[in-house]
C-alpha positions in Angstrom: 0.0 0.0 0.0 2.8 2.3 0.9 4.5 1.8 -2.5 1.2 2.3 -4.3 0.6 5.6 -2.4 4.0 7.1 -3.2 3.7 5.9 -6.7 0.4 7.6 -7.0 1.8 10.8 -5.5 4.8 10.8 -7.9 2.4 10.2 -10.8 0.2 13.0 -9.7 3.2 15.4 -9.3 4.5 14.4 -12.7 1.1 15.0 -14.3 0.8 18.4 -12.7 4.2 19.3 -13.8 3.4 18.3 -17.4 0.2 20.3 -17.3 2.1 23.4 -16.1 4.7 22.9 -18.9 1.9 22.6 -21.4 0.4 25.9 -20.2 3.8 27.6 -20.4 4.2 26.3 -24.0 0.8 27.6 -24.9 1.5 31.0 -23.3 4.8 31.3 -25.2 3.1 30.4 -28.4 0.4 33.0 -27.8 3.0 35.6 -27.0 4.9 34.9 -30.2 1.7 35.0 -32.3 0.6 38.2 -30.6 3.9 39.9 -31.3 3.6 38.8 -35.0 0.1 40.2 -35.1 1.2 43.5 -33.6 4.0 43.8 -36.1 1.6 43.2 -39.0 -0.9 45.7 -37.5 1.8 48.3 -36.9 2.9 48.1 -40.6 -0.7 48.2 -41.8 -1.6 51.2 -39.5 1.4 53.2 -40.7 0.4 52.6 -44.4 -3.4 53.3 -44.0 -4.1 55.5 -40.9 -2.5 58.8 -40.2 -1.0 59.5 -36.8 -3.7 62.2 -35.9 -6.6 59.9 -36.9 -5.1 57.0 -35.0 -4.7 59.1 -31.8 -8.4 60.0 -32.1 -9.5 56.4 -32.5 -7.2 55.3 -29.6 -8.5 58.0 -27.3 -12.1 56.7 -27.9 -11.1 53.1 -27.1 -9.3 54.3 -23.9 -12.3 56.3 -22.9 -14.6 53.2 -23.2 -12.2 50.9 -21.3 -11.5 53.5 -18.5 -15.3 54.2 -18.3 -16.0 50.5 -17.8 -13.3 50.3 -15.1 -14.8 53.3 -13.2 -18.3 51.9 -13.3 -17.1 48.5 -12.1 -15.3 50.2 -9.2 -18.3 52.3 -8.2 -20.8 49.4 -8.3 -18.5 47.1 -6.4 -17.8 49.6 -3.6 -21.5 50.5 -3.2 -22.5 46.8 -3.0 -19.9 45.8 -0.4 -20.7 48.9 1.7 -24.4 48.1 1.6 -23.6 44.5 2.8 -21.3 45.8 5.6 -23.7 48.5 6.9 -27.1 46.8 6.4 -27.5 45.8 10.0 -26.3 49.0 11.7 -28.5 50.8 14.2 -28.7 54.5 13.5 -29.1 55.4 17.2 -26.1 53.4 18.4 -22.4 53.5 17.9 -21.0 50.3 16.5 -17.6 48.6 17.2 -17.5 47.5 13.6 -16.7 51.1 12.6 -13.4 50.4 14.4 -12.8 46.9 13.0 -13.8 47.3 9.4 -11.1 49.8 8.3 -8.3 47.8 9.9 -9.5 44.7 8.1 -9.7 46.6 4.8 -6.2 47.9 5.1 -4.8 44.5 6.0 -6.5 42.8 3.0 -5.2 45.6 0.7 -1.6 45.2 2.0 -1.7 41.4 1.6 -2.9 41.7 -2.0 0.1 44.0 -2.7 2.6 41.8 -0.9 1.5 38.4 -2.4 0.2 39.3 -5.9 2.1 42.4 -6.8 5.2 41.6 -4.8 5.4 45.0 -3.2 6.2 46.9 -6.4 3.3 49.3 -6.0 3.1 53.1 -6.3 -0.1 54.8 -5.3 -1.7 58.2 -6.0 -1.5 60.8 -8.8 2.0 61.8 -7.6 3.1 58.4 -9.0 1.5 59.1 -12.3 3.3 62.5 -12.5 6.5 60.8 -11.6 6.1 58.4 -14.5 5.5 61.3 -16.9 8.6 63.1 -15.8 11.1 60.3 -15.1 9.7 57.0 -16.7 8.7 58.2 -20.1 5.0 58.0 -19.2 5.3 54.2 -18.7 3.2 52.6 -16.1 3.5 48.9 -15.2 0.7 46.6 -16.5 -0.6 45.7 -13.1 -1.7 49.3 -12.6 -4.5 48.6 -15.0 -6.2 46.4 -12.4 -4.4 46.6 -9.0 -5.7 50.0 -8.1 -9.3 48.9 -8.7 -8.9 45.9 -6.5 -7.1 47.5 -3.5 -9.0 50.8 -3.5 -12.4 49.0 -3.7 -11.5 47.0 -0.6 -10.0 50.0 1.2 -13.0 52.2 0.7 -15.7 49.5 1.0 -14.3 48.7 4.5 -14.4 52.3 5.5 -11.0 53.7 4.6 -11.4 57.5 4.7 -10.3 58.2 1.2 -11.8 58.6 -2.3 -11.9 56.4 -5.4 -10.9 59.2 -7.8 -7.1 58.8 -7.6 -7.2 55.1 -8.1 -9.5 55.6 -11.1 -7.2 58.2 -12.5 -4.2 55.8 -11.9 -6.1 53.0 -13.6 -7.2 55.1 -16.6 -3.6 56.5 -16.9 -2.2 53.0 -16.9 -4.7 51.9 -19.5 -3.8 54.8 -21.8 0.0 54.2 -21.2 -0.1 50.5 -21.9 -2.3 50.8 -24.9 0.1 53.4 -26.3 3.1 51.1 -25.5 1.4 48.1 -27.2 0.7 50.3 -30.3 4.4 51.4 -30.3 3.7 55.1 -30.0 6.3 57.6 -28.9 6.7 59.4 -25.6 4.6 62.4 -26.4 1.7 60.3 -27.9 2.0 58.0 -24.9 1.7 60.9 -22.5 -1.3 62.3 -24.3 -3.1 58.9 -24.2 -2.1 58.6 -20.5 -3.9 61.9 -20.0 -6.9 60.6 -22.0 -7.2 57.7 -19.6 -7.1 60.0 -16.6 -9.7 62.3 -18.1 -11.9 59.3 -18.8 -11.6 58.1 -15.3 -12.7 61.5 -13.8 -15.5 61.8 -16.4 -16.9 58.4 -15.6 -16.6 58.5 -11.8 -18.5 61.8 -11.6 -20.5 61.7 -14.9 -18.6 65.0 -15.6 -16.9 65.0 -19.0 -15.8 68.7 -18.9 -14.2 68.3 -15.5 -12.3 65.2 -16.8 -10.8 67.2 -19.6 -9.8 70.1 -17.4 -8.4 67.9 -14.7 -6.1 66.1 -17.2 -5.0 69.4 -18.5 -4.4 71.2 -15.2 -2.7 68.3 -13.4 -1.0 66.1 -16.1 -0.9 67.7 -19.5 -0.2 71.4 -18.7 2.7 71.5 -21.3 0.4 70.4 -24.1 -1.2 72.9 -26.5 -4.9 73.5 -27.3 -5.1 70.9 -30.2 -4.4 68.1 -27.6 -7.9 68.8 -26.2 -9.5 66.9 -29.1 -8.4 63.4 -27.9 -9.1 64.4 -24.3 -12.7 65.4 -25.3 -13.2 62.2 -27.2 -11.9 60.0 -24.3 -13.9 62.0 -21.7 -17.1 61.9 -23.7 -16.8 58.2 -24.4 -16.3 57.4 -20.7 -19.2 59.6 -19.7 -21.5 57.8 -22.2 -20.4 54.4 -20.8 -21.0 55.6 -17.3 -24.4 57.0 -18.1 -25.5 53.8 -19.8 -24.3 51.4 -17.1 -24.6 53.5 -14.0 -27.6 55.8 -13.9 -27.1 57.0 -10.3 -26.3 60.6 -9.7 -23.8 61.7 -7.1 -25.7 64.8 -5.9 -29.1 66.1 -6.8 -29.7 69.8 -7.7 -30.7 71.7 -4.6 -29.0 75.0 -5.2 -30.7 78.3 -5.8 -29.5 81.6 -7.4 -27.0 83.6 -5.4 -27.7 87.0 -3.7 -25.6 90.0 -4.2 -25.4 90.8 -0.5 -24.0 87.4 0.2 -20.8 88.2 -1.8 -18.8 89.4 1.3 -19.6 86.0 3.0 -18.4 84.1 -0.1 -15.2 86.0 0.1 -14.8 85.1 3.8 -15.5 81.5 3.0 -12.8 81.6 0.3 -10.3 82.8 3.0 -11.3 80.0 5.3 -11.1 77.4 2.4 -7.6 78.7 1.5 -6.3 78.4 5.0 -7.8 74.9 5.5 -6.4 73.8 2.1 -2.9 74.9 3.2 -3.4 73.0 6.5 -4.4 69.9 4.6 -1.4 70.0 2.3 1.0 70.5 5.1 -0.5 67.9 7.5 -0.8 65.3 4.7 2.9 65.6 3.9 3.9 65.4 7.6 1.8 62.3 8.2 3.0 60.7 5.0 6.6 61.2 6.1 5.8 59.8 9.5 4.6 56.5 8.0 7.6 56.3 5.6 9.9 56.1 8.7 8.0 52.9 9.8 9.8 50.2 7.8 7.8 47.2 9.3 4.7 46.9 7.2 2.7 45.3 10.0 3.6 48.1 12.4 2.3 50.5 9.7 -1.0 48.5 9.5 -1.5 48.5 13.2 -0.5 52.1 13.9 -2.5 53.5 11.0 -5.4 51.1 11.2 -6.0 51.6 14.9 -5.7 55.4 14.5 -8.2 55.3 11.6 -10.5 52.9 13.5 -10.6 55.1 16.6 -11.4 58.2 14.6 -14.2 56.6 12.6 -15.6 55.1 15.8 -15.8 58.5 17.4 -16.7 60.4 14.2 -18.7 57.9 11.9 -18.9 60.5 9.0 -15.2 59.7 8.4 -16.2 56.2 7.2 -15.6 55.8 3.5 -15.8 58.5 0.9 -18.2 60.6 2.9 -20.6 61.4 0.0 -23.6 60.2 2.0 -22.9 62.9 4.6 -22.7 65.6 1.8 -26.1 64.4 0.4 -27.6 64.7 3.9 -26.3 68.2 4.4 -27.5 69.3 1.0 -31.0 68.0 1.9 -31.0 69.8 5.2 -30.8 66.7 7.3 -28.1 68.1 9.5 -28.7 65.9 12.5 -27.9 62.8 10.5 -24.2 63.8 10.8 -24.4 62.3 14.4 -25.9 59.0 13.3 -24.0 55.9 14.7 -22.0 58.2 16.9 -21.7 58.4 20.7 -23.3 61.9 20.5 -26.5 61.0 18.7 -28.7 62.5 21.5 -27.1 66.0 21.0 -28.6 66.4 17.5 -30.9 69.1 18.7 -28.1 71.3 20.0 -26.8 73.7 17.2 -23.6 74.6 19.1 -22.7 70.9 19.5 -23.3 70.3 15.8 -20.9 73.2 15.0 -18.2 71.8 17.3 -18.7 68.3 15.9 -18.3 69.6 12.3 -15.3 71.7 13.2 -13.5 68.8 14.8 -14.2 66.5 11.8 -12.8 69.2 9.4 -9.5 69.1 11.5 -9.2 65.3 11.9 -10.4 64.3 8.4 -6.8 64.7 7.0 -5.5 62.4 9.8 -8.0 59.7 8.8 -7.2 60.1 5.1 -3.4 60.1 5.6 -3.6 57.2 8.1 -5.5 55.1 5.5 -3.0 55.7 2.8 0.1 55.6 5.0 -0.7 52.3 6.6 -1.2 50.5 3.3 -4.7 51.3 2.0 -5.3 52.7 -1.4 -7.3 55.8 -2.2 -7.0 59.5 -3.0 -7.6 62.9 -1.5 -10.1 64.1 -4.1 -13.2 62.9 -2.2 -11.8 63.9 1.2 -11.4 67.4 -0.3 -15.0 67.5 -1.4 -16.1 66.2 2.0 -14.1 68.7 3.9 -15.2 71.5 1.6 -18.9 70.6 2.1 -18.5 70.6 5.9 -16.6 73.9 5.7 -19.3 75.5 3.7 -22.0 74.1 5.9 -20.3 75.0 9.1 -19.6 78.6 7.9 -23.2 79.2 6.7 -24.7 77.5 9.7 -22.7 79.6 12.1 -23.7 82.8 10.3 -27.4 81.8 10.4 -27.2 80.7 14.0 -25.7 84.0 15.1 -28.3 86.0 13.2 -25.9 88.0 11.1 -27.6 87.0 7.9 -29.8 84.3 6.6 -27.5 82.5 4.1 -28.6 79.6 1.7 -26.7 76.7 3.4 -26.9 74.5 0.3 -25.2 77.1 -1.9 -22.4 77.5 0.6 -21.9 73.7 0.9 -21.6 73.5 -2.9 -19.2 76.5 -3.1 -17.2 75.2 -0.2 -16.5 71.9 -2.0 -15.0 73.9 -5.0 -13.0 76.0 -2.6 -11.2 73.2 -0.8 -10.7 71.1 -4.0 -9.2 74.1 -5.7 -6.9 74.9 -2.8 -5.7 71.4 -2.0 -5.0 70.2 -5.6 -4.5 73.6 -7.2 -7.1 73.0 -9.9 -9.4 76.1 -9.9 -10.9 75.5 -13.3 -11.6 71.8 -12.6 -13.1 72.7 -9.3 -15.5 75.2 -10.8 -16.8 73.0 -13.6 -16.8 69.8 -11.6 -19.0 71.2 -8.9 -21.2 73.0 -11.4 -21.7 69.7 -13.3 -22.3 67.3 -10.4 -24.6 69.6 -8.4 -26.3 71.3 -11.4 -25.1 74.5 -9.7 -24.6 76.5 -12.9 -26.5 79.4 -11.3 -23.6 79.6 -8.8 -20.8 80.2 -11.4 -19.9 83.7 -9.9 -19.6 82.5 -6.3 -17.8 79.3 -7.6 -15.3 81.5 -9.5 -14.7 83.8 -6.5 -14.2 81.1 -3.9 -12.2 78.8 -6.2 -9.8 81.5 -7.3 -9.3 83.1 -3.9 -8.9 79.8 -2.2 -6.3 78.7 -4.8 -4.4 82.0 -4.4 -4.3 81.9 -0.5 -3.4 78.2 -0.4 -0.6 78.7 -3.0 0.7 81.6 -1.0 1.3 79.3 2.0 2.0 76.1 0.1 3.5 76.7 -3.4 2.9 73.1 -4.3 -0.2 71.1 -4.4 -0.9 67.9 -2.3 0.2 65.9 -5.4 3.4 67.8 -6.3 4.8 68.7 -2.8 6.7 65.4 -2.5 7.9 65.6 -6.1 9.2 69.2 -5.5 11.4 67.9 -2.7 13.0 65.5 -5.2 13.5 68.3 -7.7 10.6 67.2 -9.9 8.4 70.2 -10.2 5.0 70.4 -11.9 5.0 73.9 -13.4 3.4 75.8 -16.3 6.8 77.2 -17.3 7.9 75.2 -20.3 11.6 75.6 -19.4 11.1 74.2 -15.9 9.0 71.4 -17.3 11.7 70.3 -19.8 14.4 70.4 -17.1 12.2 68.2 -14.9 12.2 65.6 -17.7 16.0 65.4 -17.9 17.7 62.5 -16.1 21.0 63.1 -14.5 22.2 59.5 -14.8 21.8 59.6 -18.6 24.1 62.6 -18.7 27.0 61.0 -16.9 30.0 60.1 -19.0 32.5 57.6 -17.7 35.1 57.1 -20.5 37.8 59.1 -18.7 41.2 57.7 -17.9 41.6 57.6 -14.1 44.9 58.4 -12.5 46.2 57.8 -8.9 47.6 60.7 -7.0 51.0 58.9 -6.7 51.4 58.1 -10.4 54.4 59.7 -12.2 54.2 62.2 -15.0 55.1 59.5 -17.5 51.8 57.6 -16.8 49.9 60.9 -17.3 51.6 61.3 -20.7 50.6 57.7 -21.7 47.0 58.5 -20.6 47.0 61.6 -22.7 48.2 59.7 -25.8 45.4 57.1 -25.5 42.6 59.3 -24.4 40.2 61.6 -26.4 39.6 63.7 -23.3 41.4 66.7 -22.0 40.5 66.1 -18.4 41.8 63.3 -16.1 40.3 62.5 -12.7 42.7 61.7 -9.9 41.7 59.3 -7.1 43.2 57.5 -4.1 43.3 53.7 -3.8 39.7 53.7 -2.5 38.4 55.5 -5.5 37.8 58.8 -3.7 38.2 61.8 -6.0 41.1 64.0 -4.8 41.8 66.2 -7.8 41.7 66.9 -11.6 44.4 67.2 -14.2 43.6 69.4 -17.2 45.6 69.1 -20.4 46.1 72.9 -20.6 47.8 72.8 -17.2 50.6 70.4 -18.3 51.0 71.3 -22.0 54.3 73.2 -21.3 55.7 70.4 -19.2 55.2 67.7 -21.8 58.6 68.4 -23.4 60.5 68.4 -20.2 61.7 64.8 -20.4 63.7 65.0 -17.1 60.4 65.4 -15.2 58.8 62.2 -16.5 59.9 59.9 -13.7 60.2 62.5 -11.0 57.0 64.6 -10.7 54.0 62.8 -9.2 50.4 63.6 -10.4 49.5 65.1 -7.0 51.9 68.0 -7.7 50.2 68.8 -11.0 46.6 68.2 -10.3 44.1 71.0 -9.5 41.6 71.1 -6.7 38.0 70.2 -7.6 36.0 73.4 -7.8 32.7 71.6 -7.1 31.2 68.1 -7.5 27.9 66.8 -8.6 26.3 64.3 -6.3 24.3 61.5 -7.9 21.3 62.5 -5.8 21.4 66.1 -7.2 18.6 67.2 -9.5 19.2 69.0 -12.8 18.5 72.5 -11.3 21.3 71.9 -8.7 23.6 70.9 -11.6 22.8 74.1 -13.5 23.5 76.2 -10.5 26.9 74.5 -10.0 27.9 75.1 -13.6 26.9 78.7 -13.4 28.8 79.2 -10.1 32.0 77.5 -11.2 32.0 78.8 -14.9 33.4 75.5 -16.1 32.3 73.1 -18.8 32.8 69.8 -17.0 32.0 68.8 -13.4 32.9 65.4 -11.8 30.1 63.2 -10.4 30.6 61.4 -7.1 28.5 59.1 -4.9 29.5 59.2 -1.2 32.9 60.6 -2.3 33.6 57.9 -4.8 34.3 59.1 -8.4 31.7 58.0 -11.0 32.2 60.2 -14.1 31.7 63.7 -15.5 28.8 65.7 -16.7 29.5 68.3 -19.4 27.6 71.5 -19.9 27.6 70.9 -23.7 25.9 67.5 -23.3 23.4 68.9 -20.9 22.5 71.8 -23.4 22.3 69.3 -26.3 19.8 67.1 -24.4 17.7 70.2 -23.4 17.7 71.4 -27.1 16.5 67.9 -28.2 13.7 67.9 -25.7 12.7 71.4 -26.7 12.5 70.5 -30.4 10.5 67.3 -29.6 8.1 69.2 -27.3 7.4 71.8 -30.0 6.0 69.3 -32.5 2.2 69.3 -32.6 0.5 65.9 -32.3 -3.0 67.0 -33.6 
């Protein structure tokens, strides 16, 4: 029996191995045939379809695919949340508000660790980084991984939004379709932006806001003709969303604005600008705090427990928070206390104001803890949530004190635009998005006032948005200035030249002469035995000594070499390099890493690369 059992086990193992090998063979065959198909299609496309027409067709396809992804994500999250909250008692707090978020973060982290192997970059900052430093290339798993992890995070109560994951997914769809179709960097960047626009258009049913978002955040260096693919992608995604998901985020409850309310809108803009700057600063500090925690399970526990406690005390922090916004717009102010320990205080206006004010302050902690501990989501929805509470709290306070009778719904809507504009630095997107999703077109003037002033105030205190602050610290700056944009695209490692003959400080002059005869360079780095750069020998400095044969075996290199005026560190950004070239007035600077010599960067090579980028960026795609 024993022999039969082990024989059966070996037979089963062998059979399984053969099956796996067969699958591998089939996969390889499929891969070969797919490449052959792509080659044939690429040749046919070049002969029969112009580049401009092909970009339009591609943008429509990307819009449909990204729209389907956004609809799938919305439906999945709403269904899971309905299951999780179906048995909650409105009048009682629930310990599940504490447990659900921790469980959601844990599941999200496990998915990343076991299925994506930890190679995971979240948020729109990662998309911007790919545009600047990775030629707009996003890994294939980004086309599905953000949908999976963000749906779990938000469904289980993570205090974040779905918009950033949808933008990341749409961007990855656009990038990968462009890569498969063998399009260049500029075309790939445009289609990446089309995917982002489609994601926003589908998640909000707001095509205009999708186009503006892609332009203000991702494609600011592109010219007006690039709007055509963006419009096609955004419209396609909005049609898909409308067909498959008829639900509307907010229903129209706004009324026309009154002239005598303008001073209060200006005051609200001031408040929104200050809160926006606070959100940007605190988000960055909390993000840096979690980065110092190297143990992933310590992150999960610290962030998850913090988030769970905040949601248990303040249940409106659960999930995206759009339900709370709907209640406020409908005048159901007391519902903000549902499921909380303070439900019985719903009739006290002062307590409601205090409750709202505290939530505004702690919302960013809940959001940053969700993302920092391993969950996936964005700050778009939290900005709308905070803006709605800010507008409500402001108008409710004015009405309660009797200074004036303000339309609270109008201020909720305008407050959303104010915080969104201030936090992400997207005033145009904020105006049109809020007008579209609330049907608040009659509020265009207040929306313009609050969005513009909030953006100006926030930018005064925080020059970079919540997406670009971390990139700015790395020397990668999102800016509307074309020169700065091109510089941000340049990669220092690609500029380093290492074909220089290295001398030791104790080498004799004869060895230097041999190096000169075999080298095409007129600069020679001098190091010690550990590779540390100690000086430089320039050909001009030794030209007169070359005919003094008596010095060949007597003079060491250390007596000839010059001190290094400055060095470029491998961690420097291009702006640092330009400053060093300007300060030293030299054409070549050595590059070191922790003191060890690596190579040189020449000013001429740097200028040539910049000129190439400038010419490439000046070509119109459409």
